[in-house]
Backbone as CSV, one residue per row, in Angstrom:
resi,resn,N_x,N_y,N_z,CA_x,CA_y,CA_z,C_x,C_y,C_z
1,MET,-29.634,-19.241,-20.608,-30.045,-18.198,-21.928,-28.193,-18.346,-22.320
2,LYS,-27.643,-18.264,-23.552,-26.356,-18.425,-24.266,-26.657,-16.786,-24.386
3,PRO,-25.334,-16.277,-24.104,-25.284,-14.752,-24.817,-24.533,-14.578,-26.179
4,THR,-25.085,-13.915,-26.612,-24.975,-13.696,-28.061,-23.623,-12.873,-28.276
5,VAL,-22.908,-13.869,-28.766,-20.757,-13.780,-29.393,-20.689,-13.750,-30.613
6,GLU,-19.657,-12.693,-30.784,-19.251,-12.694,-32.071,-18.036,-14.020,-31.689
7,ILE,-17.692,-14.887,-32.564,-15.941,-15.565,-32.087,-15.576,-15.572,-33.813
8,ARG,-14.047,-14.776,-34.011,-13.516,-14.765,-35.200,-12.360,-14.643,-33.892
9,HIS,-11.908,-14.920,-35.738,-9.390,-15.026,-35.046,-9.645,-13.019,-34.785
10,ILE,-8.352,-13.635,-34.143,-7.350,-11.992,-33.348,-6.822,-12.117,-34.591
11,ASP,-6.474,-11.475,-35.715,-5.573,-10.830,-36.331,-4.196,-9.947,-36.249
12,ASN,-5.020,-9.499,-35.726,-4.086,-8.119,-35.211,-3.537,-7.745,-33.737
13,GLU,-2.597,-6.963,-33.608,-2.023,-6.492,-32.301,-2.381,-5.872,-30.969
14,THR,-3.814,-5.353,-31.651,-4.727,-3.786,-31.205,-5.525,-4.896,-30.310
15,ASP,-6.015,-6.306,-30.973,-6.650,-6.670,-30.412,-6.099,-8.285,-29.316
16,LEU,-4.402,-8.602,-30.111,-4.472,-9.252,-28.726,-4.264,-8.744,-27.350
17,GLU,-4.026,-8.200,-27.719,-3.285,-7.078,-26.568,-5.033,-7.145,-25.822
18,ALA,-5.391,-6.726,-26.645,-7.025,-6.916,-25.211,-7.669,-8.062,-25.260
19,SER,-7.066,-10.019,-26.036,-6.984,-10.142,-25.316,-6.053,-11.557,-23.736
20,PHE,-5.048,-10.414,-23.537,-4.152,-11.076,-22.548,-5.213,-10.703,-21.513
21,PRO,-5.985,-10.479,-20.685,-6.889,-10.793,-19.636,-7.335,-11.944,-19.149
22,VAL,-7.958,-12.540,-20.308,-8.243,-13.327,-20.315,-7.421,-14.680,-20.316
23,MET,-6.411,-14.195,-21.353,-5.128,-15.574,-21.770,-4.083,-15.448,-19.999
24,GLN,-5.071,-14.920,-19.313,-3.664,-14.925,-18.352,-4.953,-15.717,-17.161
25,GLU,-6.380,-15.594,-16.776,-6.410,-16.562,-15.676,-6.293,-17.834,-16.655
26,LEU,-6.342,-17.932,-17.858,-5.540,-19.274,-17.480,-4.567,-19.761,-17.181
27,ARG,-3.311,-18.626,-17.966,-2.191,-18.904,-17.717,-1.734,-18.133,-16.914
28,PRO,-1.894,-17.926,-15.806,-1.164,-16.923,-14.772,0.558,-16.794,-14.583
29,HIS,1.398,-17.157,-15.414,2.340,-17.512,-15.459,2.883,-16.092,-16.183
30,LEU,1.842,-16.071,-17.041,2.235,-14.801,-18.001,1.473,-13.279,-17.047
31,GLN,2.988,-12.387,-17.289,2.251,-11.263,-16.199,2.718,-10.264,-17.216
32,ASP,3.880,-10.048,-18.315,3.872,-9.105,-19.139,3.166,-9.000,-20.784
33,SER,2.036,-8.200,-20.913,1.032,-8.005,-21.960,2.079,-7.817,-23.285
34,ALA,2.910,-7.336,-23.261,3.955,-7.396,-24.223,4.359,-8.281,-24.810
35,ALA,5.089,-8.641,-24.087,6.038,-10.584,-24.198,4.797,-11.466,-24.420
36,TYR,3.808,-11.489,-24.012,2.310,-12.513,-24.373,1.913,-12.407,-26.020
37,VAL,2.180,-10.495,-26.323,2.052,-9.881,-27.540,3.273,-10.594,-28.977
38,VAL,4.206,-10.828,-28.934,5.394,-10.672,-29.151,5.044,-12.505,-29.371
39,GLN,4.892,-13.751,-27.952,5.223,-15.134,-28.177,3.930,-15.395,-29.079
40,VAL,2.103,-14.831,-29.126,1.420,-15.057,-30.160,2.205,-15.058,-31.570
41,MET,2.528,-13.625,-31.658,3.195,-12.938,-32.873,3.707,-14.459,-33.831
42,HIS,5.000,-14.580,-32.746,5.538,-15.872,-32.756,5.266,-17.489,-33.362
43,GLN,3.898,-17.946,-32.049,4.009,-18.497,-32.542,2.810,-18.710,-33.662
44,HIS,2.238,-17.605,-34.425,0.901,-16.929,-35.672,2.329,-18.317,-36.422
45,THR,3.813,-17.532,-36.728,4.391,-17.744,-37.835,4.851,-19.671,-37.755
46,GLN,4.166,-20.104,-37.228,4.320,-21.584,-36.524,2.664,-22.376,-36.944
47,GLY,1.731,-21.404,-36.921,0.985,-21.545,-37.389,-0.331,-21.446,-36.316
48,TYR,0.285,-21.369,-34.744,-1.489,-20.999,-34.085,-2.261,-19.788,-34.282
49,ARG,-3.151,-20.344,-33.962,-3.971,-19.151,-34.641,-5.271,-19.120,-32.929
50,LEU,-5.805,-17.830,-33.038,-6.130,-17.162,-31.299,-7.872,-17.090,-31.830
51,LEU,-8.542,-18.013,-31.438,-10.182,-17.525,-31.763,-10.575,-16.621,-30.793
52,ALA,-11.489,-15.730,-30.975,-12.049,-14.871,-29.688,-13.422,-14.627,-30.042
53,ALA,-14.080,-14.678,-28.465,-15.116,-14.616,-28.102,-16.122,-13.334,-27.516
54,TRP,-16.378,-12.763,-28.941,-16.722,-11.108,-27.568,-18.022,-11.136,-27.686
55,HIS,-18.326,-10.298,-26.741,-19.372,-9.761,-26.080,-19.250,-7.944,-25.453
56,ASP,-20.258,-7.471,-26.566,-20.714,-6.246,-25.906,-19.484,-5.798,-26.279
57,GLY,-18.756,-5.792,-26.747,-17.458,-5.899,-27.023,-16.030,-5.954,-26.506
58,ALA,-16.342,-6.592,-26.209,-14.708,-7.025,-25.119,-14.926,-8.626,-25.242
59,ILE,-13.656,-9.372,-25.422,-13.311,-10.347,-25.241,-14.084,-11.285,-23.881
60,VAL,-14.405,-12.342,-23.625,-15.136,-13.060,-22.909,-14.320,-14.793,-23.585
61,GLY,-13.231,-14.571,-24.177,-13.336,-16.122,-23.902,-11.814,-16.352,-25.219
62,LEU,-11.234,-17.563,-24.834,-10.423,-17.596,-26.056,-10.482,-19.256,-26.602
63,ALA,-9.717,-19.232,-27.764,-9.304,-20.860,-28.311,-8.409,-20.749,-29.004
64,GLY,-7.203,-20.867,-28.706,-5.911,-21.252,-29.464,-5.908,-22.274,-30.058
65,TYR,-5.143,-22.515,-31.337,-5.215,-24.310,-31.881,-4.415,-23.559,-32.876
66,ARG,-3.807,-24.696,-33.098,-2.579,-25.072,-34.677,-3.219,-26.619,-35.069
67,LEU,-3.137,-26.534,-36.318,-3.297,-27.801,-37.330,-1.923,-28.116,-37.494
68,GLN,-1.764,-29.488,-37.403,-0.841,-30.819,-37.004,-0.719,-31.223,-37.827
69,ASP,0.245,-32.817,-38.140,0.224,-34.478,-38.607,1.484,-34.380,-37.809
70,ASN,0.911,-35.721,-37.798,1.643,-37.038,-36.816,1.356,-38.428,-37.511
71,LEU,2.178,-38.978,-37.306,1.397,-40.609,-36.690,1.386,-41.141,-36.169
72,ILE,0.128,-40.699,-35.148,-0.686,-41.037,-33.784,-1.984,-40.886,-34.587
73,TYR,-1.673,-39.133,-34.827,-3.319,-39.397,-35.493,-3.840,-38.708,-36.886
74,GLY,-2.395,-38.474,-37.442,-3.073,-37.722,-39.008,-2.264,-36.172,-39.314
75,ARG,-3.184,-35.931,-39.628,-3.717,-34.679,-39.680,-4.921,-34.114,-38.367
76,PHE,-4.648,-33.065,-38.356,-5.142,-33.321,-36.085,-5.439,-30.979,-36.093
77,VAL,-5.596,-30.873,-35.449,-6.000,-29.684,-34.924,-6.126,-29.995,-33.830
78,TYR,-5.621,-29.257,-32.868,-4.383,-29.299,-31.373,-4.742,-27.961,-30.026
79,VAL,-5.979,-27.983,-29.726,-6.155,-26.786,-29.087,-5.225,-26.811,-27.509
80,ASP,-4.836,-25.629,-28.529,-3.518,-25.445,-26.539,-3.840,-25.107,-25.691
81,ASP,-4.736,-24.154,-25.808,-5.703,-22.705,-24.720,-7.193,-22.576,-25.182
82,LEU,-7.375,-22.512,-24.217,-9.047,-22.665,-24.215,-9.958,-22.189,-22.774
83,ILE,-10.418,-21.039,-23.079,-10.346,-20.095,-21.558,-11.428,-19.314,-22.121
84,VAL,-12.666,-19.591,-20.621,-13.610,-18.070,-21.125,-13.490,-18.219,-19.399
85,SER,-14.020,-16.492,-19.210,-13.012,-15.187,-18.839,-14.304,-16.174,-17.396
86,ALA,-13.840,-15.919,-16.282,-14.269,-16.235,-15.397,-16.021,-16.179,-14.460
87,SER,-16.198,-14.593,-14.772,-17.355,-14.058,-14.784,-18.325,-14.729,-15.976
88,ARG,-18.379,-15.234,-17.474,-18.394,-15.973,-17.126,-18.599,-17.878,-18.268
89,HIS,-18.268,-18.310,-16.825,-18.363,-19.765,-16.802,-20.064,-20.083,-16.964
90,GLY,-20.493,-21.323,-17.786,-21.374,-21.554,-18.071,-22.544,-20.998,-18.169
91,SER,-22.292,-20.248,-19.738,-22.674,-19.450,-20.240,-23.270,-19.642,-21.817
92,GLY,-22.410,-20.754,-21.558,-22.540,-21.607,-23.659,-21.107,-21.238,-23.417
93,ILE,-20.035,-20.141,-23.480,-18.883,-19.063,-24.385,-18.084,-20.551,-24.651
94,GLY,-17.714,-21.037,-23.985,-16.811,-22.407,-24.587,-17.372,-22.973,-24.787
95,GLU,-18.359,-23.577,-25.316,-18.506,-24.676,-26.147,-19.349,-24.262,-27.581
96,GLN,-19.332,-23.139,-26.935,-19.052,-21.487,-28.717,-17.709,-22.274,-29.317
97,LEU,-16.729,-21.552,-28.175,-15.235,-21.829,-28.867,-14.817,-23.079,-29.038
98,LEU,-15.379,-24.254,-28.494,-14.665,-24.888,-28.933,-15.643,-25.595,-30.472
99,SER,-16.662,-25.609,-30.303,-17.364,-25.730,-31.500,-16.630,-24.634,-32.845
100,ALA,-16.323,-24.294,-32.604,-15.802,-23.254,-33.765,-14.360,-23.817,-33.773
101,ALA,-13.280,-24.014,-33.071,-11.801,-24.889,-33.431,-12.620,-26.169,-33.803
102,ARG,-13.351,-27.006,-33.610,-13.707,-27.755,-34.209,-14.310,-27.740,-35.858
103,GLN,-15.081,-26.736,-36.261,-15.240,-26.496,-36.971,-14.336,-26.257,-37.748
104,GLN,-12.798,-25.524,-37.646,-11.615,-24.938,-38.672,-10.909,-27.201,-39.085
105,ALA,-11.107,-27.612,-37.156,-10.338,-28.877,-37.770,-11.218,-29.482,-39.206
106,VAL,-12.515,-29.542,-39.297,-13.283,-30.097,-40.379,-12.947,-29.356,-41.210
107,ALA,-13.102,-27.965,-41.387,-13.020,-27.268,-42.373,-11.353,-27.918,-43.473
108,ALA,-10.746,-27.739,-42.519,-8.810,-28.631,-43.415,-9.058,-30.018,-43.317
109,GLN,-9.959,-30.724,-43.203,-10.399,-32.268,-43.357,-9.786,-33.171,-42.370
110,CYS,-9.383,-32.757,-41.022,-8.446,-33.479,-39.890,-9.543,-34.559,-39.824
111,LYS,-8.666,-35.530,-39.508,-8.784,-36.522,-38.784,-9.224,-36.694,-37.167
112,HIS,-9.008,-36.057,-36.372,-8.732,-35.826,-35.136,-8.975,-34.548,-34.819
113,PHE,-9.768,-34.235,-33.583,-9.781,-32.402,-33.011,-9.016,-33.714,-31.083
114,VAL,-7.741,-32.741,-30.716,-7.251,-32.980,-30.075,-7.217,-32.092,-29.186
115,LEU,-7.016,-32.101,-27.496,-6.496,-31.762,-26.747,-6.070,-32.077,-25.096
116,ASP,-5.186,-31.064,-24.254,-4.887,-32.123,-23.012,-5.656,-30.863,-21.725
117,THR,-5.223,-31.435,-20.910,-6.029,-31.104,-19.858,-5.538,-31.364,-18.731
118,GLY,-5.363,-30.521,-17.740,-4.460,-31.222,-16.150,-5.875,-32.545,-15.739
119,LEU,-4.820,-33.310,-15.099,-5.109,-34.254,-13.932,-6.165,-33.119,-12.951
120,GLN,-5.836,-32.237,-12.696,-6.776,-31.834,-11.461,-7.608,-31.347,-11.608
121,ASN,-7.794,-30.870,-12.933,-8.743,-30.105,-13.649,-10.037,-30.899,-13.920
122,ALA,-10.465,-31.798,-12.948,-12.298,-32.528,-12.629,-13.691,-31.454,-13.487
123,LEU,-13.016,-30.569,-13.930,-14.245,-29.129,-14.102,-14.321,-29.721,-15.805
124,ALA,-12.918,-29.215,-15.680,-12.796,-29.438,-17.461,-13.069,-30.089,-18.253
125,GLN,-12.529,-31.548,-17.147,-12.853,-32.540,-17.812,-14.506,-32.693,-18.297
126,ARG,-15.055,-32.903,-16.778,-16.677,-32.966,-17.862,-16.963,-32.205,-18.748
127,PHE,-16.450,-30.716,-18.868,-16.390,-30.154,-19.432,-16.620,-31.105,-21.355
128,TYR,-14.900,-31.512,-21.574,-14.906,-32.076,-22.221,-15.727,-33.266,-23.028
129,PHE,-15.718,-33.852,-21.999,-16.573,-35.474,-22.077,-17.909,-35.227,-22.709
130,ARG,-18.730,-33.573,-21.727,-20.255,-33.397,-22.870,-19.357,-33.458,-23.675
131,GLN,-18.773,-32.473,-24.949,-18.544,-32.231,-26.054,-18.392,-33.164,-26.744
132,GLY,-17.766,-34.251,-25.817,-18.193,-35.582,-27.210,-16.763,-35.804,-26.617
133,LEU,-15.868,-35.472,-26.737,-13.881,-35.653,-26.475,-13.582,-36.408,-25.422
134,LEU,-12.711,-38.347,-25.979,-13.155,-39.596,-25.034,-10.874,-39.074,-24.859
135,ALA,-10.800,-39.358,-23.516,-9.348,-39.212,-22.677,-9.652,-40.310,-23.194
136,ARG,-7.746,-40.285,-23.893,-7.521,-41.238,-24.611,-5.562,-41.519,-24.331
137,GLY,-4.858,-40.912,-23.619,-3.917,-40.811,-22.958,-3.567,-39.740,-22.159
138,MET,-2.590,-40.026,-21.384,-2.093,-38.930,-20.054,-0.777,-38.475,-20.990
139,HIS,-0.407,-36.864,-20.801,0.771,-36.247,-21.171,1.718,-36.224,-20.151
140,PHE,2.555,-36.313,-20.716,3.839,-35.731,-19.889,5.651,-34.833,-19.661
141,VAL,5.762,-34.757,-18.835,6.413,-33.595,-19.292,7.567,-33.401,-18.588
142,GLU,8.808,-32.850,-18.715,10.315,-32.946,-17.683,10.843,-31.606,-18.205
143,PRO,10.269,-30.634,-17.165,11.322,-29.373,-17.469,13.115,-29.485,-18.370
144,LEU,12.579,-29.039,-18.004,14.000,-28.959,-19.157,15.969,-27.435,-18.456
145,LEU,14.492,-26.388,-18.215,14.818,-25.380,-17.696,14.697,-24.420,-16.834
146,ASN,15.667,-23.944,-15.711,14.803,-23.385,-14.773,13.922,-22.120,-15.140
């Protein structure tokens, strides 16, 4: 049975601070919650939005996304971050967050809904396939600064 969760955008620093432990599960390199709040607020000025799944007053999952336009996809939503607390895996919260982000894309009349995942992350890949997402490319990265 899926837990009852409320999904809503995080629009204040208090809720953003409360989201840090969940985001840190996905992004363990993040070590400073204050720096995280500053970074997400900066990204917000560039169109980044953060949806949170709340259960019993606590954040149990997050979906960070951006509305973008490019020549490949036209108007699209790109999901930067999708995480459900490890203790809630398999509960349906990830599906609910992904659906909420997809609804944002539909409301913005996007042509595509896009995300990346690591090549080593087979569990996430299976989840995304089940959600109707198909692999269409490979993401390449070159670190420029130490």
